[in-house]
VEXFINU-557977 format. One record per atom (N, C-alpha, C, O): x, y, z. Coordinates in steps of 0.001 Angstrom, whole numbers, plus 500000, padded with zeros to 6 digits. Layout:
<recs>
XYZ ...
</recs>
This chain:
<recs>
413029731674209077 412709732673210103 413923733567210333 415016733090210641 413714734855210179 414823735807210266 415559735729211603 416776735905211658 414816735465212678 415427735447214011 416464734342214164 417330734426215036 416389733304213329 417376732231213416 418799732766213228 419760732199213747 418914733845212491 420216734459212239 420904734895213528 422128735013213574 420104735137214590 420638735693215829 420716734666216952 421040735009218088 420420733408216637 420447732363217679 421811732257218340 421919732248219566 422840732177217529 424193732017218079 424590733225218912 425205733086219970 424235734415218428 424555735634219188 423929735580220577 424599735868221569 422658735215220655 421968735185221943 422537734116222852 422803734370224027 422727732918222314 423239731827223133 424657732124223597 425024731804224728 425448732731222733 426819733079223101 426846734168224173 427713734159225047 425904735100224108 425856736141225136 425524735537226498 426113735911227512 424586734610226513 424259733934227779 425479733192228300 425812733289229481 426144732451227423 427314731677227847 428418732595228381 429066732276229378 428625733716227727 429648734659228173 429349735155229585 430247735253230421 428087735465229840 427711735934231174 427865734824232202 428344735065233310 427461733605231842 427618732486232765 429093732257233104 429431731977234255 429974732376232099 431393732072232295 432164733216232938 433037732988233776 431842734454232543 432669735589232951 432093736407234107 432830737089234819 430775736335234290 430140737118235357 429523736218236414 429733736425237609 428768735228235983 428174734276236920 426886734779237539 426224735658236986 426531734224238683 425297734619239372 425308736110239694 426365736699239922 424102736722239711 424016738169239802 422962738572240837 421806738795240476 423340738668242118 422351739059243129 421840740468242885 422573741305242359 420593740747243258 420046742091243074 420930743154243722 421330743023244878 421228744205242964 422051745332243423 423499744936243715 424241745711244319 423906743742243292 425261743278243553 426237743702242468 425823744187241414 427530743524242717 428546743927241731 428451743154240425 428754743698239363 428032741884240488 427897741103239249 426751741628238397 426847741647237170 425669742054239039 424569742645238285 425040743917237588 424705744146236426 425815744745238287 426337745973237677 427331745656236564 427400746375235568 428096744585236732 429042744189235688 428293743806234413 428714744160233312 427190743089234563 426365742767233401 425809744045232786 425766744178231563 425385744980233620 424876746243233110 425925746980232293 425620747521231231 427153747004232780 428240747665232040 428502746962230705 428804747608229702 428384745640230707 428558744892229469 427479745260228459 427756745404227268 426231745412228947 425132745768228052 425305747173227485 424965747424226329 425828748082228290 426070749439227780 426958749370226535 426682750030225533 428017748573226601 428924748416225450 428233747708224291 428444748065223132 427408746705224594 426709745951223551 425658746806222845 425459746693221636 424989747664223618 423843748394223081 424208749718222421 423449750209221585 425335750301222769 425686751602222189 425726751592220665 425266752555220051 426262750533220017 426284750541218543 424908750418217894 424752750753216720 423907749942218639 422593749711218035 421525750673218541 420422750710217996 421831751440219559 420864752367220144 421281753811219877 422463754103219698 420311754697219851 420605756119219715 421077756715221036 421802757709221055 420663756101222133 421073756576223455 421041755406224431 420101754611224428 422070755303225264 422101754296226319 422420755012227628 423374755787227703 421631754754228641 421825755400229936 421504754427231054 420970753341230831 421845754849232261 421563754032233439 420488754702234280 420504755915234491 419560753892234752 418572754384235714 418989753883237095 418902752691237391 419443754811237930 419958754446239245 418894754684240307 418112755632240223 418878753823241291 417882753912242363 418418753224243609 419463752574243574 417696753375244699 418045752689245941 416870751841246399 415710752215246222 417179750715246981 416136749855247533 416749748979248618 417943749069248900 415933748146249212 416395747183250230 416265745787249629 415229745143249797 417287745307248935 417145744069248167 416949742813249008 416470741800248499 417315742865250301 417176741666251138 415799741544251777 415461740490252316 415005742604251725 413747742609252473 412733741625251920 412018740979252685 412661741502250591 411612740711249955 411555739282250478 410465738749250683 412699738654250696 412743737302251250 413310737278252664 413103736317253404 414019738328253035 414702738336254323 413794738366255527 414240738092256641 412527738692255330 411591738735256451 411201737341256930 410701737196258046 411419736311256111 410851734986256394 411292734389257735 410442733887258470 412582734421258084 412946733866259396 412223734557260554 411868733914261541 412008735863260429 411308736595261482 409833736191261538 409254736093262620 409229735959260371 407838735515260335 407690734142260982 406699733877261663 408675733267260768 408644731937261382 408734732063262904 407994731395263626 409630732911263390 409765733106264840 408482733678265439 408090733304266545 407835734572264718 406562735118265196 405509734017265284 404712733983266222 405512733115264299 404557732004264326 404814731107265534 403878730736266241 406063730761265771 406389729872266888 406002730500268218 405453729842269102 406303731800268340 405911732489269570 404407732538269732 403887732371270835 403701732770268619 402243732820268682 401632731473269012 400669731398269775 402194730384268434 401670729041268707 401837728665270166 400998727958270724 402925729135270798 403138728867272227 402224729736273088 401616729254274044 402133731031272738 401334731958273543 399843731667273440 399081732039274333 399420731021272386 398009730738272157 397366730045273357 396192730270273649 398135729202274051 397567728375275121 397347729147276413 396465728795277196 398132730195276650 398013730874277944 397773732378277812 397369733019278782 398013732957276624 397829734395276448 397430734655274996 398253735110274201 396165734368274642 395748734476273225 395882735883272649 396049736050271441 395808736906273529 395979738273273019 397388738462272442 397558739100271403 398386737909273118 399758737981272609 399896737152271337 400566737556270387 399254735988271334 399275735143270136 398688735890268944 399203735803267830 397607736625269190 396981737395268122 397928738466267587 398051738650266376 398586739164268491 399508740228268061 400654739653267237 401007740192266188 401234738548267723 402363737944267010 401942737367265665 402620737560264655 400817736656265660 400379736034264410 399899737077263410 400063736893262204 399314738160263888 398877739232262986 400076739862262293 400029740141261095 401151740085263047 402350740671262450 402974739699261448 403386740104260361 403044738426261814 403603737428260900 402785737284259627 403338737158258534 401458737303259775 400577737203258612 400727738429257714 400723738313256488 400860739601258328 401035740829257551 402347740796256776 402396741220255621 403408740298257400 404695740175256715 404553739299255474 405006739654254385 403915738151255664 403742737216254554 402877737820253449 403211737726252268 401769738435253838 400821738954252870 401398740129252079 401347740143250849 401941741104252791 402348742334252112 403693742204251410 403839742664250278 404683741586252060 406007741489251442 406053740425250348 406494740704249233 405606739220250654 405827738085249768 404710737881248754 404968737521247605 403469738110249175 402330737865248292 402023739098247448 401888739002246228 401914740259248100 401489741462247388 402651742326246895 402422743326246215 403885741965247222 405073742686246750 405104744140247231 405622745016246538 404548744390248417 404611745718249009 405911745848249808 406440744861250320 406409747061249905 407650747295250661 407293747570252121 407464748676252634 406791746516252768 406165746625254089 407186746858255196 406985747716256056 408271746106255178 409298746259256223 410668746550255616 411691746314256257 410694747050254407 411967747329253742 412824748314254526 414053748252254476 412174749224255250 412915750235255999 413787749620257103 414681750285257624 413533748365257457 414310747690258491 415563747011257937 416392746527258707 415706746970256629 416802746243255997 417783747212255340 417417748342255014 419025746774255146 420035747658254553 419660748101253145 419059747349252378 420025749332252824 419803749874251489 420976749527250575 422097749307251035 420700749483249281 421735749240248283 421359749976247007 420213750389246826 422341750133246125 422127750847244870 421898749868243725 422641748899243566 420877750125242939 420607749341241749 420778750187240501 420653751411240547 421065749531239387 421242750214238108 420567749417236994 420994748307236675 419524749977236409 418915749399235227 419514750075233989 419860751256234020 419630749315232912 420221749841231683 419105750135230675 418258749283230404 419117751355230126 418059751808229237 418661752167227885 419498753066227800 418246751474226827 418711751779225482 417543752221224610 416545751509224501 417662753382223996 416565753945223202 416908753901221719 417984754330221303 415968753371220924 416126753286219470 415029754120218826 413845753821218981 415423755170218102 414462756085217491 413984755548216138 414734754859215447 412747755857215760 412253755453214435 412711756453213366 413389757437213665 412334756186212144 412685757062211027 411954758397211127 412538759454210888 410696758341211476 409878759556211502 409553760021212910 410269759715213864 408467760762213026 408018761287214309 407661760148215264 407062759152214860 408032760308216524 407713759290217526 406253759450217942 405877760432218582 405445758468217566 404018758505217902 403650757494218980 402594757599219605 404515756527219192 404252755495220202 405579754884220631 406616755122220013 405530754103221685 406756753534222259 406501752089222677 405418751756223158 407510751229222489 407458749857222983 408668749628223892 409813749814223480 408397749230225110 409448748854226061 409633747347225970 408667746594226100 410866746900225749 411177745469225698 412207745204226794 413281745806226803 411881744314227703 412646744225228947 412936742792229380 412073741918229296 414166742565229844 414555741369230582 415254741843231847 415740742973231885 415318741019232876 415951741502234114 417362740948234289 417655739806233935 418221741792234846 419648741507234953 419991740507236051 420915739709235897 419262740546237143 419647739788238329 419156738348238274 418260738003237504 419769737522239110 419320736135239266 418895735914240716 419326736624241624 418050734925240906 417422734698242214 418386734053243203 419310733335242821 418149734326244476 418775733509245510 418129732120245468 416929731990245229 418932731103245700 418417729740245561 417342729441246605 417496729748247788 416260728842246140 415154728467247018 415385727025247477 415202726086246702 415781726858248716 416094725530249254 414925724565249137 415093723419248723 413742725037249505 412568724157249510 412286723660248101 411933722496247913 412438724538247102 412181724132245724 413261723176245235 412971722231244502 414498723419245637 415602722559245225 415421721141245756 415581720175245011 415092721012247028 415031719706247679 413704718990247411 413691717800247097 412599719713247534 411281719074247455 410695719050246050 409756718303245777 411249719864245162 410765719942243777 409263720239243765 408830721159244458 408454719497243005 407030719816242905 406294719682244233 405255720310244438 406836718862245136 406208718715246448 406284720013247248 405586720164248251 407127720950246813 407239722225247517 405937723015247473 405642723782248390 405155722828246406 403907723586246290 402923723221247400 402455724117248103 402586721925247588 401680721617248709 402282721970250065 401557722357250981 403598721843250200 404239722213251471 404042723704251741 403744724095252869 404207724535250715 404008725965250896 402555726282251222 402269727147252050 401639725576250565 400219725793250843 399895725427252283 399174726153252968 400433724291252742 400198723865254130 400784724885255103 400172725196256125 401966725404254785 402572726415255641 401714727661255752 401543728213256839 401175728101254623 400307729279254635 399024728996255405 398527729855256134 398485727780255241 397300727386256014 397601727446257511 396762727881258300 398795727010257897 399182727061259297 399195728484259825 398692728748260917 399769729403259054 399823730810259465 398422731377259628 398142732068260607 397542731090258680 396183731616258735 395370730961259856 394543731614260493 395611729666260090 394901728972261180 395216729621262515 394316729895263309 396500729866262762 396889730495264022 396312731899264137 395845732295265205 396341732647263048 395847734025263076 394355734075263393 393935734763264323 393558733345262617 392111733399262839 391706732702264137 390759733114264806 392443731630264485 392179730984265768 392456731913266931 391719731906267918 393511732717266832 393842733673267899 392786734765268008 392462735223269104 392251735181266853 391167736161266883 389972735589267644 389414736233268531 389595734367267276 388420733749267901 388618733544269400 387717733812270195 389803733067269781 390022732796271205 390126734089272007 389693734143273158 390707735147271393 390772736439272078 389372736984272323 389080737493273405 388511736878271324 387120737308271495 386451736496272596 385697737030273410 386743735174272606 386138734292273624 386610734654275024 385850734542275986 387867735087275142 388383735509276456 387561736664276999 387152736657278160 387325737653276154 386566738819276616 385091738500276785 384371739210277487 384636737417276132 383242736983276310 383105736046277502 381992735685277887 384237735651278089 384216734817279275 384138733331279010 383841732576279935 384390732865277785 384298731430277474 385431730991276533 385178730655275376 386692730991277033 387827730599276184 388175729116276273 389207728695275751 387331728322276924 387722726935277200 387036725908276307 387189724708276530 386286726350275305 385600725401274424 386607724504273713 387722724924273405 386202723282273463 387101722293272863 387642722736271507 388760722377271138 386859723513270765 387293723935269434 388587724735269497 389400724662268576 388792725503270576 390016726298270685 391228725406270898 392321725704270414 391031724307271626 392123723353271796 392485722698270463 393660722490270159 391463722381269679 391721721762268370 392546722696267490 393502722268266844 392166723988267471 392923724968266680 394364725039267166 395291725103266359 394551725029268463 395896725086269027 396733723886268634 397910724023268300 396126722706268673 396857721493268274 397214721516266784 398292721077266384 396283722040265970 396569722157264529 397750723089264305 398641722792263509 397753724215265008 398848725179264868 400176724562265286 401194724768264625 400169723808266376 401400723146266814 401814722049265841 403000721861265569 400815721321265316 401111720243264383 401717720734263081 402524720041262462 401325721930262669 401855722491261424 403138723286261633 403741723760260670 403552723432262873 404767724206263171 406007723682262438 406795724492261949 406217722349262341 407397721874261593 407395722283260125 408451722538259545 406207722344259525 406124722771258122 406450724256258009 407214724670257138 405865725048258897 406151726486258895 407635726732259140 408217727663258584 408247725888259979 409661726057260298 410561725930259076 411660726483259058 410104725202258049 410887725074256825 411151726426256172 412154726607255481 410243727374256397 410416728695255798 411566729464256424 412004730479255882 412052728995257544 413221729629258161 414435729508257246 415312730372257236 414468728421256479 415570728212255531 415012728121254112 415505727348253291 413981728917253834 413327728883252520 414322729132251404 414271728487250357 415225730069251632 416191730415250588 417571730612251202 417719730774252413 418565730592250341 419928730912250750 420224732347250313 419375733007249714 421423732820250613 421891734087250050 422965733822249012 423868734631248799 422844732659248370 423723732308247258 422891732349245987 421996731521245819 423160733289245087 422345733396243871 422623732267242894 423719731706242860 421616731946242105 421725730887241100 422296731472239806 422358732694239670 422716730630238849 423305731150237604 422374732062236807 422819733051236224 421081731731236782 420125732617236124 420228732645234612 420136733713234007 420416731493233991 420509731447232530 419155731712231880 419027732607231045 418142730931232265 416812731156231679 416044732238232435 415129732846231880 416405732483233693 415712733463234521 416733734460235087 417144734285236233 417165735494234352 416509735832233101 417531736345232088 417255737265231317 418727735726232105 419711736152231117 419202735890229708 419546736620228779 418391734861229542 417815734580228225 416936735728227761 416974736099226587 416145736296228662 415311737437228310 416146738648227933 415807739375226999 417239738867228661 418142739972228345 418770739767226967 418902740712226189 419157738519226674 419774738225225380 418803738476224231 419213738947223170 417531738169224426 416533738430223386 416395739938223169 416304740396222030 416380740706224257 416305742161224117 417527742689223364 417399743561222504 418708742163223686 419930742572222992 419843742265221501 420204743093220665 419364741072221179 419253740674219773 418223741515219038 418373741785217847 417184741926219737 416191742795219105 416853744095218662 416565744605217579 417739744630219497 418460745836219114 419282745631217858 419283746480216967 419983744505217783 420780744198216590 419888744000215366 420220744441214266 418781743348215565 417854743075214467 417295744376213901 417219744551212685 416908745276214782 416377746566214340 417448747372213620 417161748042212628 418675747310214111 419781748008213466 420029747449212070 420221748205211118 420024746133211954 420251745496210652 419148745845209666 419415746100208491 417907745856210145 416794746164209246 416809747640208845 416428747987207727 417245748496209749 417383749910209408 418451750089208336 418275750861207393 419560749368208488 420638749435207499 420186748905206142 420680749333205099 419234747962206170 418707747382204932 417584748227204329 416974747848203329 417322749380204955 416310750279204414 414902750014204903 413941750444204265 414752749315206021 413420749008206541 413336749362208031 413129748478208863 413493750646208374 413440751045209779 411997751114210279 411056751100209485 411832751187211594 410512751463212147 410116752882211766 410958753778211710 408832753078211506 408380754374210996 408144755384212111 408686756489212075 407339755012213097 406955755989214127 406972755422215541 406361755987216448 407665754318215726 407663753661217040 409050753647217645 409989753093217073 409167754256218793 410408754234219556 410477752933220349 409504752540220993 411619752274220302 411819751048221077 412798751341222210 413876751893221990 412409750967223412 413259751141224587 413634749768225119 412780749028225608 414905749433225024 415404748195225582 415777748436227045 416426749430227371 415363747521227920 415707747673229337 416286746377229882 415691745308229744 417453746487230503 417977745437231364 417656745858232777 418363746681233358 416596745302233338 416057745792234612 416777745182235802 417032743978235842 417091746010236749 417721745566237997 416671745092239002 415539745575239011 417065744146239840 416352743827241087 414933743297240922 414073743563241762 414681742555239854 413394741876239737 413228740849240846 412150740710241425 414314740129241136 414247739071242149 414211739617243575 414094738853244533 414311740925243714 414183741559245024 412790742138245205 412594743075245979 411822741576244485 410450742037244617 410099743143243644 409343744053243983 410646743074242428 410334744022241348 410765745442241674 410189746396241153 411772745596242529 412131746941242989 412628747829241848 412315749019241810 413405747258240911 413899748063239804 412783748573238916 412770749746238543 411844747699238574 410716748097237729 409828749107238446 409337750051237829 409623748913239738 408826749865240507 409442751254240461 408750752247240235 410767751314240681 411435752610240690 411408753238239299 411202754444239165 411614752430238272 411627752962236909 410268753573236562 410199754671236010 409193752859236886 407858753362236573 407553754622237374 407042755595236820 407855754619238658 407549755792239481 408359757011239046 407865758136239103 409603756792238612 410453757914238196 410152758402236786 410500759530236436 409505757563235964 409289757907234553 407826757854234136 407522757822232943 406925757845235099 405512757647234773 404983758724233834 404253758422232890 405347759975234090 404856761056233232 405345760879231797 404585761056230844 406619760528231655 407179760322230312 406512759140229621 406212759202228428 406278758055230374 405666756867229801 404218757127229360 403683756425228502 403602758141229959 402214758460229640 402089759510228536 400991759758228039 403208760128228152 403162761195227150 402634760704225804 401856761391225142 403059759524225415 402605758915224166 402181757480224485 402574756953225526 401390756831223621 401025755432223873 402275754570224036 403134754525223155 402359753897225165 403521753072225489 403058751664225828 402077751480226548 403773750669225301 403425749266225504 404648748528226043 405775748790225622 404421747617226965 405517746868227567 405481745398227178 404466744724227356 406596744906226645 406751743475226352 407895742974227221 409046743369227034 407578742113228162 408568741623229117 408900740170228809 408015739361228531 410174739856228864 410667738527228493 411258737862229722 412183738393230337 410729736707230078 411200736031231290 411028734523231116 410109734064230439 411929733760231740 411789732303231699 411830731740230299 410958730953229928 412818732121229511 412921731639228131 413859730438228090 415065730588228286 413313729240227835 414205728079227722 413683726978226802 414481726183226305 412378726902226557 411851725842225693 410616726373224973 409598726669225598 410719726491223646 409673727124222848 408343726379222875 407312726968222553 408337725109223248 407050724413223266 406168724883224423 404988724540224491 406743725666225325 405967726242226427 405707727733226208 405458728472227161 405766728170224952 405526729574224641 404149729994225163 403140729340224897 404135731095225907 402873731567226489 402940733073226688 404015733661226805 401760733676226722 401640735101227009 400791735249228268 399761734591228419 401236736119229165 400581736283230459 399386737223230373 399462738296229772 398293736805230978 397092737646231016 396944738390232337 396367739476232379 397464737808233418 397354738471234732 398317737831235715 398858736752235474 398519738527236836 399380738034237907 398583738109239207 398291739194239709 398238736949239738 397257736857240816 397700737598242071 396932738378242634 398924737363242512 399375737928243790 399344739451243789 398856740066244737 399858740052242738 399953741508242692 398674742173242222 398513743386242363 397760741385241662 396521741944241156 396659742615239806 395751743322239370 397786742405239135 398004743033237833 397226742293236753 397304741069236645 396479743044235959 395776742499234802 396430743088233554 396424744302233348 396992742212232730 397713742686231567 396760743016230414 395624742546230360 397260743827229514 396424744409228472 395882743347227512 396667742662226855 394558743195227416 393982742172226529 394353742377225065 394570741406224340 394429743624224627 394767743888223218 396202743463222918 396484742940221840 397103743684223863 398496743288223667 398622741765223711 399402741181222959 397860741132224584 397839739663224635 397333739105223311 397905738160222770 396253739696222791 395705739249221509 396712739462220384 396822738632219482 397445740571220435 398453740840219420 399536739768219435 399995739324218383 399945739350220649 400943738275220767 400404736982220155 401132736267219466 399150736691220403 398541735486219832 398503735562218307 398804734579217630 398142736704217774 398068736866216322 399450736762215682 399613736148214628 400444737373216335 401810737309215808 402322735875215832 402974735432214886 402031735149216906 402454733754217002 401760732903215944 402387732058215306 400461733133215765 399710732363214760 400261732605213366 400298731693212540 400688733834213104 401234734159211798 402525733416211486 402888733250210321 403210732972212521 404458732219212354 404263730718212570 405196729931212406 403060730339212933 402813728929213228 403363728505214573 403622727322214794 403547729473215489 404022729141216833 402828728788217715 401953729633217904 402757727588218257 401712727301219249 401945728168220488 403046728179221039 400929728884220921 401060729769222068 399843729619222968 398725729437222487 400059729696224246 398976729606225213 398879730928225966 399833731705226013 397723731166226547 397594732241227521 397676731611228895 397178730506229113 398295732304229807 398452731759231143 398488732905232135 398430734071231746 398583732582233401 398698733585234455 399762733145235445 400191731991235438 400178734049236277 401153733730237315 400405733603238633 399986734613239198 400226732375239142 399468732205240377 400252732606241622 399669733064242605 401588732434241582 402435732785242717 403677733474242171 404343732951241278 403984734645242708 405110735411242200 404623736503241267 403425736777241185 405573737134240554 405220738249239683 406357738506238713 407463737991238875 406066739314237700 407082739715236729 407184741235236720 406359741932237311 408210741733236040 408407743181235961 407295743888235209 407238745117235218 406409743143234556 405261743775233899 404271744337234910 403499745238234584 404285743819236124 403307744235237130 403296745735237374 402232746344237259 404435746377237708 404361747824237974 403871748624236778 403219749653236952 404171748172235573 403710748865234382 402192748738234241 401500749738234052 401679747517234331 400233747314234188 399455748028235291 398404748614235032 399969747978236515 399279748648237610 399279750163237435 398400750854237950 400274750677236704 400339752115236436 399523752510235209 399503753680234828 398848751539234589 398024751833233434 398767751844232123 398273752391231137 399954751246232089 400743751144230863 400522749751230287 400947748777230909 399886749609229143 399561748289228595 400800747413228469 401773747789227816 400758746248229096 401940745385229150 401533743930229211 400381743597229490 402502743070228944 402345741636229164 403722741008229235 404724741649228919 403767739753229650 405026739014229747 404965737798228837 403980737061228822 406039737603228079 406188736442227212 407134735463227900 408213735849228349 406731734198227981 407577733170228586 407693731974227652 406843731752226789 408747731220227839 408886729890227228 409246728925228348 410256728224228283 408416728900229359 408673728134230578 407425727367230970 406314727888230873 407601726153231405 406488725345231903 406085725876233270 406735725577234272 405011726664233315 404578727272234572 403543726414235300 402998726827236323 403275725217234767 402313724324235420 402945723552236575 402248722882237337 404265723651236698 404970722945237765 406256723685238091 406627724637237405 406933723240239142 408236723801239484 409302723028238722 409711721945239141 409745723579237618 410773722889236843 412093722930237623 412341723882238364 412942721905237463 414157721806238284 415124722972238138 415922723227239040 415066723688237008 415998724790236785 415409726153237132 415926727182236697 414346726164237902 413732727434238298 414136727803239715 413760727124240670 414897728869239852 415378729372241138 416254728353241869 416277728307243099 416967727545241100 417905726591241691 419240726670240951 419370727354239936 420209725965241479 421555725936240898 421578725326239494 422586725408238793 420462724715239089 420400724072237777 419930725008236665 419718724578235532 419770726294236998 419379727260235974 420623727645235165 421152728749235291 421065726713234345 422293726862233567 421969726890232074 420848726595231661 422959727246231286 422753727414229855 422388726105229157 421765726129228095 422759724982229729 422446723684229120 420945723470228978 420507722677228144 420158724170229783 418702724005229746 418025725020228829 416805724982228666 418794725924228231 418209726953227364 418383726543225908 419505726491225405 417295726258225240 417337725858223839 417511727102222957 416757728064223102 418487727096222052 418637728237221134 417362728526220358 417074729679220036 416590727472220054 415341727660219319 414347728519220110 413597729302219529 414349728366221430 413430729167222245 413787730644222168 412901731499222171 415078730948222099 415523732338221975 415059732926220648 414598734066220589 415187732132219580 414788732604218258 413279732833218190 412827733818217605 412503731936218782 411051732085218783 410643733336219558 409803734111219101 411246733528220739 410920734713221541 411307735992220811 410571736978220851 412459735980220144 412901737155219397 411973737454218227 411561738597218028 411647736424217455 410791736645216291 409412737132216705 408853738028216072 408858736549217767 407550736972218246 407593738432218692 406692739212218381 408642738791219417 408762740174219885 408895741135218716 408245742180218691 409735740784217745 409913741648216580 408611741804215802 408273742905215366 407894740724215630 406623740795214907 405615741673215652 404855742414215029 405608741588216981 404717742442217766 405095743905217604 404228744766217454 406399744185217636 406857745562217460 406444746085216089 405973747216215966 406621745263215068 406244745663213707 404737745936213605 404322746907212972 403933745090214219 402488745283214183 402086746562214917 401199747290214472 402738746823216031 402459748055216764 402851749267215926 402134750268215903 403985749179215239 404434750282214373 403466750504213219 403318751623212728 402815749441212794 401832749546211704 400482750074212196 399559750259211403 400369750316213509 399143750888214054 398137749891214537 396968750242214701 398533748651214775 397578747613215181 396879747921216496 395756747467216718 397536748697217384 396943748980218687 396466750419218808 396025750839219878 396550751180217720 396125752588217780 394598752704217867 394065753812217925 
</recs>
């Protein structure tokens, strides 16, 4: 497999970032330092390298949680003597949870400090006329550590579900009791039961007050590994061009995307600022995330929270490319969370995300301090690289035209 030639390069790049740069909070100086490193790495293999600069509120995506918890506590107390106030508080808390965390909307971002982000864009031209484009992307930043996931591991999933049930119970219970107040019958036993349930679940909801820290994790597999695969793709294309086998009519755009862990803010800004250009010619997005073990190779079909449905033809192409190499591959979806493919797919740009991560559970190195290079198998990098290259080649041959 040709990609094996680049295993050491990719693994060494991850190690260099872990040793010399470390954790990379969204819009932080370490993220920019990685971006500057990529500019130097990509200039020899790209025809053009530039920065896409933008502003966002990187703390808003998770920073709302303590306020949502306080709103819940206030609503659970007010429920007993002033259900109208409970309704107002719980409605605001539910909206925060739904729009910021579930739907990735910038609902209260205006209340949080602004910061500057920089995504790195490297463009590789084909031999002939540009008839189509492939965006290959990994994200530069690493996540703030999720305390609940670190401590509770897989048990964090039912705890989060119970917490969300608590928020919804208080919200709908407050609606019902408020209606009952105006109907003149707020004393039915069922309202007391709802109130007791809300109070009983308060300790679980309170855990969200410390859901995450503001200490970023190393981010080896999420997503320095994806960035390393994109870097190696640039080298691979350069080597093949030098060997007399360049892409014919497909432009490849390598992206080191900023602020994925801040609620996809970098990808959102990139798509909104470049939508017309991305629509000028057929453009396809291949996003690389969670690369650490090739036996979990999968292609994403949709992302439940954001409502993004990824391109079926591109998913099928990934399956065909994997089958051609004998790589076992599954189709999967993201039930909670999202990837940078979301803004592209929602904008009508055919995209999907390739992972080598066990998404059936919360693996110990996901959004925790254990996301280190020791958990990233060099073989997974080679598989992701070869699959991506094969997809690019198939697209250049007109497979999706």
